[in-house]
C-alpha positions in Angstrom: -12.6 -5.9 -5.6 -11.2 -3.2 -2.9 -9.5 -2.5 -5.1 -11.5 -4.4 -7.4 -9.5 -8.5 -10.4 -4.6 -14.0 -10.5 -2.2 -12.9 -13.0 0.7 -10.6 -12.9 0.8 -6.7 -13.2 3.4 -5.1 -15.3 3.8 -1.7 -14.0 5.3 0.9 -16.2 6.4 4.3 -14.8 7.9 6.8 -16.8 9.9 9.8 -15.2 11.5 12.8 -16.6 13.9 13.1 -13.7 15.5 10.0 -14.1 1.9 -2.3 -15.2 -5.4 -2.1 -7.7 -9.2 -6.2 -6.9 -10.7 -5.1 -8.8 -7.6 -5.3 -8.0 -4.4 -4.3 -9.4 -1.7 -6.6 -10.5 1.3 -7.2 -12.9 0.3 -7.2 -16.5 2.9 -9.6 -17.9 1.2 -13.0 -17.3 -1.2 -14.8 -15.0 -0.2 -16.9 -12.0 -2.6 -19.1 -10.2 -4.8 -16.6 -8.6 -7.5 -16.7 -11.3 -7.7 -19.4 -13.8 -10.8 -21.1 -14.8 -13.2 -20.2 -17.7 -16.7 -19.8 -16.1 -20.1 -18.2 -16.9 -21.9 -15.9 -14.7 -25.6 -15.8 -13.9 -25.9 -14.0 -10.8 -28.2 -16.3 -9.1 -28.0 -17.0 -5.4 -27.3 -20.5 -4.6 -27.7 -22.7 -1.4 -24.3 -24.0 0.1 -22.4 -26.3 -2.0 -20.6 -27.6 1.2 -22.8 -30.7 1.5 -22.4 -31.6 -2.2 -18.6 -31.2 -2.1 -18.5 -33.2 1.2 -20.4 -36.1 -0.3 -18.1 -36.0 -3.4 -14.9 -36.2 -1.4 -16.2 -38.7 1.2 -16.5 -41.3 -1.9 -12.9 -40.4 -3.0 -9.7 -42.0 -1.7 -7.5 -39.2 -1.0 -3.6 -38.9 -0.9 -2.1 -39.1 2.6 -0.3 -35.9 2.1 -2.8 -33.0 1.4 -0.6 -30.2 0.5 -0.9 -27.8 -2.7 1.9 -25.5 -3.7 1.0 -22.6 -6.0 2.6 -19.2 -7.0 2.1 -15.7 -5.9 3.8 -12.2 -5.7 4.5 -10.6 -2.6 1.5 -8.7 -1.1 1.9 -5.2 0.0 -0.1 -5.8 3.1 -2.6 -8.2 4.7 -4.5 -5.6 6.2 -7.9 -5.6 4.7 -8.5 -2.0 5.0 -5.3 -1.1 3.2 -4.9 -3.8 0.7 -5.3 -2.9 -3.1 -3.8 -5.9 -4.8 -5.1 -9.1 -6.1 -2.0 -11.0 -4.3 -3.5 -10.2 -0.7 -7.1 -10.9 -2.1 -6.0 -14.5 -2.9 -4.8 -15.0 0.7 -7.9 -13.5 2.1 -10.0 -16.0 0.2 -8.3 -18.7 2.2 -7.9 -17.2 5.7 -11.0 -15.1 6.1 -14.9 -15.7 5.9 -16.9 -12.7 4.7 -20.7 -12.4 4.5 -20.9 -14.4 1.5 -18.3 -16.3 -0.8 -18.1 -16.3 -4.6 -17.9 -19.8 -5.8 -18.9 -22.2 -8.7 -21.8 -24.4 -9.2 -21.6 -27.9 -10.8 -21.8 -26.2 -14.3 -18.9 -23.7 -13.6 -21.2 -20.8 -13.1 -20.4 -18.0 -10.6 -22.6 -18.1 -7.4 -22.9 -15.9 -4.5 -23.0 -18.4 -1.5 -24.0 -17.8 1.9 -20.9 -17.8 4.1 -20.5 -15.9 7.3 -24.1 -14.8 6.9 -26.5 -17.7 6.7 -29.3 -15.7 5.2 -30.2 -12.2 4.4 -33.3 -10.1 3.2 -33.8 -6.8 1.4 -36.6 -4.2 1.9 -39.1 -3.7 -0.9 -37.6 -0.4 -1.9 -33.9 -2.0 -2.0 -32.6 0.4 0.6 -32.2 -1.7 3.7 -30.3 -5.1 3.5 -30.2 -7.3 6.6 -27.6 -9.9 7.1 -28.1 -12.8 9.8 -24.7 -14.4 10.7 -24.3 -17.9 11.5 -22.3 -19.2 14.6 -18.6 -19.0 13.5 -15.4 -18.2 15.3 -11.9 -16.5 14.9 -9.0 -19.0 15.1 -8.6 -18.1 18.8 -12.2 -19.5 19.5 -13.6 -16.0 20.1 -17.1 -15.7 18.2 -17.2 -13.4 15.0 -19.8 -10.9 15.5 -21.8 -8.3 13.4 -19.7 -5.7 15.5 -16.6 -7.1 13.7 -18.2 -6.4 10.4 -19.2 -2.9 11.3 -15.8 -2.1 12.8 -14.1 -3.5 9.7 -16.3 -1.6 7.2 -16.2 1.7 9.0 -12.3 1.3 9.5 -12.0 1.0 5.5 -14.0 4.3 5.3 -12.1 6.1 8.2 -10.3 9.0 6.8 -7.2 8.4 8.4 -7.0 5.0 7.2 -6.5 6.2 3.7 -7.9 3.0 2.1 -7.5 2.7 -1.6 -10.7 0.9 -1.8 -13.2 3.1 0.3 -14.8 4.3 -2.9 -16.1 0.8 -3.4 -18.6 1.3 -0.5 -19.9 4.4 -1.9 -23.6 2.8 -2.3 -23.9 2.8 1.6 -25.5 5.8 3.1 -23.2 8.3 4.6 -20.1 6.4 3.3 -18.6 9.1 1.0 -19.3 11.8 3.5 -17.6 10.0 6.2 -14.7 9.0 4.1 -14.2 12.7 3.1 -14.3 13.8 6.8 -17.8 15.6 6.4 -19.6 13.1 8.5 -19.1 10.8 11.5 -19.1 7.1 11.7 -22.4 7.0 13.4 -23.9 8.4 10.3 -22.7 5.7 8.1 -25.4 3.1 7.1 -23.8 0.1 8.6 -25.1 -1.1 12.2 -24.7 -4.2 14.2 -28.3 -4.5 15.5 -27.0 -7.2 17.8 -24.3 -9.7 17.7 -25.8 -11.9 14.9 -27.7 -9.1 12.8 -25.9 -6.7 10.5 -27.9 -4.1 8.7 -27.0 -1.8 5.8 -28.9 1.4 4.9 -28.2 2.3 1.2 -28.4 5.9 -0.2 -30.6 4.3 -3.0 -31.2 0.9 -4.6 -28.1 -0.5 -5.9 -28.1 -3.3 -8.6 -24.7 -4.7 -7.8 -24.7 -4.3 -4.0 -25.0 -8.1 -3.2 -21.8 -8.7 -5.2 -19.8 -6.5 -2.9 -20.6 -8.6 0.1 -17.8 -11.1 -0.7 -15.1 -8.5 -1.4 -12.2 -7.6 1.2 -13.8 -4.0 1.9 -16.5 -6.1 3.9 -14.3 -8.4 5.8 -14.8 -8.5 9.6 -11.9 -7.1 11.7 -11.0 -7.5 15.3 -10.9 -4.2 16.9 -8.8 -5.5 19.8 -6.2 -7.1 17.3 -6.0 -4.1 15.2 -5.5 -1.7 18.2 -2.9 -4.2 19.7 -0.6 -4.3 16.7 -1.4 -0.8 15.2 0.7 -0.2 11.9 2.1 -3.8 12.3 -1.4 -5.2 11.7 -1.3 -7.4 8.7 2.5 -7.1 8.1 3.5 -10.4 9.6 1.6 -13.8 10.2 1.9 -13.2 14.0 0.2 -9.8 13.5 -2.9 -11.3 11.9 -5.9 -13.3 12.7 -8.0 -15.6 10.6 -11.6 -16.8 10.6 -11.6 -18.7 7.2 -11.1 -22.4 6.0 -7.3 -21.8 6.6 -5.1 -19.7 9.1 -2.1 -17.6 8.2 0.6 -19.9 9.6 3.9 -18.5 8.1 4.9 -15.5 6.0 8.6 -15.5 5.0 8.7 -12.2 3.0 9.5 -12.5 -0.7 9.8 -16.4 -0.2 6.7 -18.0 0.8 3.2 -17.4 2.4 2.0 -20.9 4.1 -1.6 -21.4 5.3 -2.7 -24.2 7.6 -6.2 -25.9 8.1 -8.2 -23.9 10.4 -9.8 -26.4 12.8 -11.7 -23.6 14.4 -13.7 -23.1 11.0 -17.2 -23.5 11.1 -17.3 -25.7 8.0 -13.9 -27.4 8.7 -15.1 -31.0 7.9 -15.2 -30.1 4.2 -11.7 -28.7 4.2 -9.3 -31.5 3.0 -6.1 -29.6 2.7 -3.8 -29.7 5.6 -1.6 -26.9 4.0 -1.5 -24.4 1.1 1.8 -22.9 0.2 1.9 -19.8 -1.8 5.5 -19.7 -3.2 6.6 -16.1 -4.0 8.4 -16.4 -7.3 8.7 -13.3 -9.5 10.7 -14.6 -12.5 8.4 -16.4 -14.9 10.9 -18.9 -16.2 11.6 -19.8 -12.5 7.8 -20.4 -11.9 7.6 -22.6 -15.1 10.6 -24.6 -14.1 9.0 -25.2 -10.7 5.9 -26.4 -12.3 7.6 -28.7 -14.7 9.7 -30.3 -11.7 6.8 -30.5 -9.3 7.6 -28.0 -7.0 4.4 -26.1 -8.0 1.1 -27.8 -8.8 -0.4 -25.0 -10.9 0.7 -21.9 -12.7 -0.5 -19.5 -15.4 1.7 -19.8 -18.6 2.1 -17.4 -21.5 5.4 -18.3 -23.1 4.8 -20.4 -26.1 7.8 -22.4 -25.7 6.7 -23.5 -22.2 3.1 -24.1 -23.4 4.5 -26.5 -26.0 6.4 -28.3 -23.4 3.6 -28.5 -21.0 1.1 -29.8 -23.5 3.5 -32.5 -24.5 4.0 -33.7 -21.0 0.3 -35.3 -20.4 0.6 -34.5 -16.8 -1.3 -31.3 -16.9 -4.9 -30.0 -17.6 -4.7 -26.8 -19.8 -7.4 -24.3 -18.6 -8.4 -21.6 -21.0 -11.1 -18.9 -21.1 -11.8 -15.4 -20.8 -10.7 -13.3 -17.9 -12.4 -10.2 -17.0 -9.2 -8.0 -17.1 -7.5 -5.4 -19.0 -3.9 -4.2 -19.1 -3.5 -0.5 -19.2 -1.4 2.4 -18.9 -2.2 5.6 -16.8 -0.7 9.0 -16.8 0.3 11.4 -13.9 -1.5 14.6 -14.6 0.6 16.6 -12.1 3.7 15.8 -14.4 5.0 18.6 -16.5 4.3 16.8 -19.6 1.3 14.6 -18.9 -0.9 17.3 -17.5 -1.5 18.0 -21.3 -4.3 16.1 -22.8 -2.9 16.0 -26.4 0.3 14.4 -25.1 -1.7 11.9 -23.3 -3.6 11.1 -26.4 -0.3 10.9 -28.4 1.0 8.3 -25.9 -2.3 6.4 -25.9 -2.7 6.1 -29.7 0.9 5.3 -30.3 0.5 1.9 -28.6 0.8 -0.9 -31.2 -1.8 -3.0 -29.6 -2.3 -5.8 -32.1 1.6 -6.3 -32.4 1.9 -6.2 -28.6 -0.7 -8.7 -28.3 1.1 -11.1 -30.8 4.7 -10.4 -29.9 4.8 -9.7 -26.2 1.7 -11.8 -25.2 2.2 -14.5 -27.9 -1.3 -14.1 -29.3 -2.9 -15.1 -26.0 -4.4 -11.7 -25.4 -6.3 -9.4 -27.8 -5.8 -5.6 -28.6 -8.1 -3.4 -26.3 -9.3 0.1 -27.7 -12.0 0.3 -24.9 -11.6 -0.1 -21.1 -14.4 -2.5 -19.8 -13.3 -6.0 -20.4 -15.4 -8.4 -22.5 -17.7 -11.0 -20.4 -18.8 -8.1 -18.0 -22.6 -8.1 -17.9 -25.0 -5.3 -17.8 -28.4 -6.7 -16.7 -28.5 -10.0 -18.8 -26.5 -9.0 -21.6 -22.8 -8.6 -22.2 -21.8 -4.8 -21.8 -19.5 -4.8 -24.8 -22.1 -6.1 -27.2 -24.3 -3.2 -25.9 -21.6 -0.6 -26.1 -19.5 -1.2 -29.2 -17.6 2.1 -29.1 -13.9 1.9 -29.2 -12.9 5.5 -28.0 -9.0 4.9 -28.6 -10.0 4.2 -32.4 -12.0 7.4 -32.4 -8.9 9.3 -31.4 -6.8 7.5 -34.0 -9.3 8.1 -36.7 -9.1 11.9 -36.1 -5.4 11.8 -35.5 -3.8 9.3 -37.7 -0.2 10.5 -36.7 0.4 10.5 -32.9 3.6 12.4 -33.4 1.5 15.5 -34.5 -0.5 15.3 -31.3 2.7 15.0 -29.3 4.2 18.0 -30.9 0.9 19.9 -30.5 1.0 19.3 -26.8 4.6 20.2 -26.6 4.0 23.6 -28.1 0.8 24.1 -25.8 3.1 23.8 -23.0 5.6 26.1 -24.3 8.2 23.3 -24.3 10.7 22.3 -27.3 8.5 20.9 -29.9 11.1 18.5 -30.9 10.3 15.0 -29.4 14.0 14.0 -29.8 15.0 16.4 -27.2 12.9 14.8 -24.5 13.6 11.7 -22.6 11.3 9.7 -20.3 12.1 6.7 -18.1 10.0 3.6 -17.8 10.0 2.1 -14.4 9.2 -1.8 -14.4 7.7 -3.7 -11.5 10.2 -6.6 -12.1 13.8 -7.3 -12.8 13.6 -10.5 -14.8 13.9 -11.0 -18.6 10.3 -10.5 -19.5 10.4 -7.2 -17.9 13.5 -6.3 -20.0 11.9 -7.5 -23.1 8.8 -5.5 -22.5 10.8 -2.4 -21.8 12.9 -2.8 -25.0 9.7 -3.0 -27.0 8.3 0.0 -25.5 11.5 1.9 -26.2 11.4 1.1 -29.8 7.6 1.6 -30.2 7.8 5.3 -28.7 10.9 6.0 -30.7 9.3 4.9 -34.0 5.8 6.4 -33.3 6.7 9.3 -31.2 10.3 10.1 -31.9 10.8 10.3 -28.1 13.6 8.7 -26.1 13.0 6.4 -23.3 15.2 4.7 -20.6 14.2 1.9 -18.3 14.4 1.3 -14.5 13.7 -1.8 -12.8 12.2 -2.0 -9.5 10.3 -4.6 -7.3 6.4 -4.6 -7.0 6.4 -3.2 -3.6 8.5 -0.3 -4.8 6.2 0.4 -7.7 3.3 0.6 -5.5 5.0 3.2 -3.3 6.1 5.2 -6.4 2.6 5.3 -7.8 0.9 5.9 -4.4 3.4 8.9 -4.0 2.7 10.0 -7.6 6.3 9.8 -8.5 6.0 8.7 -12.0 4.8 9.9 -15.6 3.1 6.8 -16.8 2.3 3.6 -14.9 0.9 0.4 -16.3 -1.1 -2.3 -14.7 -3.5 -5.1 -15.2 -6.9 -4.5 -13.6 -9.3 -7.6 -12.8 -13.1 -6.9 -12.3 -14.1 -7.6 -8.9 -17.8 -8.3 -9.5 -20.0 -8.8 -12.5 -20.9 -5.2 -13.4 -19.3 -2.5 -15.5 -19.1 -0.4 -12.5 -16.0 -2.4 -11.3 -14.0 -0.9 -14.2 -15.3 2.6 -13.9 -15.9 3.7 -10.3 -12.1 3.2 -9.7 -11.4 6.6 -11.6 -14.0 8.8 -9.5 -12.1 11.6 -7.8 -12.3 10.0 -4.3 -10.7 6.7 -5.3 -7.1 6.1 -4.7 -6.3 2.7 -6.4 -5.2 4.5 -9.4 -3.6 7.8 -8.6 -3.5 10.2 -11.5 -4.5 13.4 -10.1 -7.6 13.6 -12.4 -10.7 15.1 -11.3 -13.8 15.4 -13.6 -17.1 16.4 -12.0 -19.1 15.1 -14.8 -17.5 11.7 -14.5 -18.1 11.6 -10.9 -21.7 12.5 -11.5 -22.3 9.9 -13.9 -20.8 7.3 -12.0 -23.0 8.3 -8.9 -26.2 8.1 -11.0 -25.2 4.6 -12.3 -24.7 3.3 -8.8 -28.3 3.9 -7.8 -30.0 3.3 -11.0 -31.9 0.1 -11.6 -32.9 0.5 -15.2 -30.1 -1.2 -17.3 -30.8 1.1 -20.3 -30.2 4.3 -18.4 -27.1 2.7 -16.7 -25.7 1.9 -20.2 -26.0 5.6 -21.2 -24.1 6.7 -18.1 -21.5 4.1 -18.7 -21.0 4.8 -22.4 -20.6 8.6 -21.6 -18.2 7.8 -18.6 -15.9 5.6 -20.7 -15.7 8.1 -23.5 -14.8 11.0 -21.1 -12.1 8.6 -19.6 -10.5 7.4 -22.9 -11.4 9.9 -25.6 -12.1 13.4 -24.0 -9.4 13.3 -21.2 -7.3 10.2 -22.1 -6.7 9.4 -18.6 -5.8 5.9 -19.2 -4.8 3.8 -22.3 -5.9 0.3 -22.2 -3.7 -2.0 -24.2 -4.8 -5.8 -24.3 -7.7 -7.7 -22.9 -6.5 -10.9 -21.2 -7.4 -14.5 -21.3 -6.5 -17.2 -18.9 -4.0 -20.1 -19.8 -3.3 -22.1 -16.8 -1.5 -25.5 -16.4 -2.7 -27.6 -13.5 -1.3 -30.9 -12.3 -4.0 -33.6 -12.8 -4.0 -34.7 -9.4 -5.5 -31.4 -8.1 -9.2 -31.8 -7.6 -12.1 -29.5 -6.8 -10.1 -26.2 -7.1 -12.7 -23.3 -7.7 -11.7 -20.2 -9.8 -14.8 -17.9 -10.1 -14.5 -15.5 -12.9 -14.9 -12.6 -10.5 -13.0 -14.0 -7.6 -9.6 -15.6 -6.7 -9.0 -19.4 -6.8 -10.8 -20.9 -3.7 -9.0 -23.9 -2.1 -11.7 -24.5 0.4 -13.0 -27.8 -1.0 -9.6 -28.7 -3.0 -7.7 -31.8 -2.4 -5.0 -34.1 -3.9 -5.7 -37.4 -5.4 -3.1 -39.5 -7.4 -0.1 -37.4 -7.0 2.1 -40.4 -6.3 
């Protein structure tokens, strides 16, 4: 998602001077952005709207149709500049893309016609033509193919500096325009007329259809963007909606409130009058809010709270795979982490099994590879096809990570005594969980590497600024897959991507990803992906995956028809409240 995965993102930043949607998020515990266990079959489905409408018409709804869930503060609601999963959650409610990712009656992910009522693909897979339905912005103005063309090209424009522009690489001329080497007119996105949008790809792309529900393809109103300039997407009054809901209120660091959009083309199936996102950063505060009824749904990882909710009998406990991985990444412009052996030392010193059991209470599993379980390559799970665990390969060759650290320090001409070096971990939160995590990391690095570590606690928005500006040594995040293909985990590290800034450039890696983007043969794509993952984790140690995540959400029983696709955020379009009182 751009940029490509709703749970929390722990960010870890280590600095000598002192955890993107696809998307980045805190890695401590999930909230309510993604929650259901689902299966994915990649099939195109007819609209589920009539079916949902029939079901709710037979149901006696509560008089008050309001749902309250939790979120963290989005950095921006400008679709061209958004990189976190929290903004993606809001976009799912307030915007209508070409398609929507939803669930069928069996819980399978489906790509559903949305802003586009139909589309066709040329025989060679190069030209995709989408035909828009009649639908409007909240002010009554028609959404046109020109709005989609403008939005996509704005994402690609060099001066936008979008962190997710790389996701549009399959489109002809996209990379060249984004790099300032071609004009916007050379990009293979064109509004044929008000109702027809045409894409020309640089080659057949096996996952292109799955990009059509992601935020990089959202329509954008040129007049609104130009009217508000840099303010666009920063406040409710500087934004315009075209989805099931409209952005009604945004009290920063407190609440984002969505109201039903009566101008929506399928407003008759929308039962909720209001959807409130309560911005609550402290995990215990979220759990208390769920317990006392202030929240209606929340991801939970603390065992004492899990036991408490399970005994209540008022909640449904939703468990299942989550296509996401927590990881650390290294600033290769840093004095220490420009050295591969030092990066390998920090990567292999992570006590993953213990972290999964102690920090994440046995709800997550140790990760020695990058692409999360459940991602499909063709009709098979990628991790069953690629069983390599590159981190274990380093460990087998270097059982003592401290020796790698010393070797790296010597290569840099620095004091080889690890105890003479101190690093600082910057946490993207200030609650007890963040402090517990930092203390765990302090002890782990001291024991495994002999290095000292301090901790500095900041808010999520400051973390994003520091990592964007590359003012860090090590940062940690959780990454959600934006669509059901290994590419969603691997293209984020090409040299043109900005969602995970490391300063790393590897031409061979870039070439492998480019080949996989336009290869329809799954066996060939597997070989490209295997080699790329090995370069990323084993050869260059760019990142260090820590744990694979699972969903564990408690939802009030009176919430009905919430859809949480495996590769999308929770969709409240068909949701309603029944029996709350």
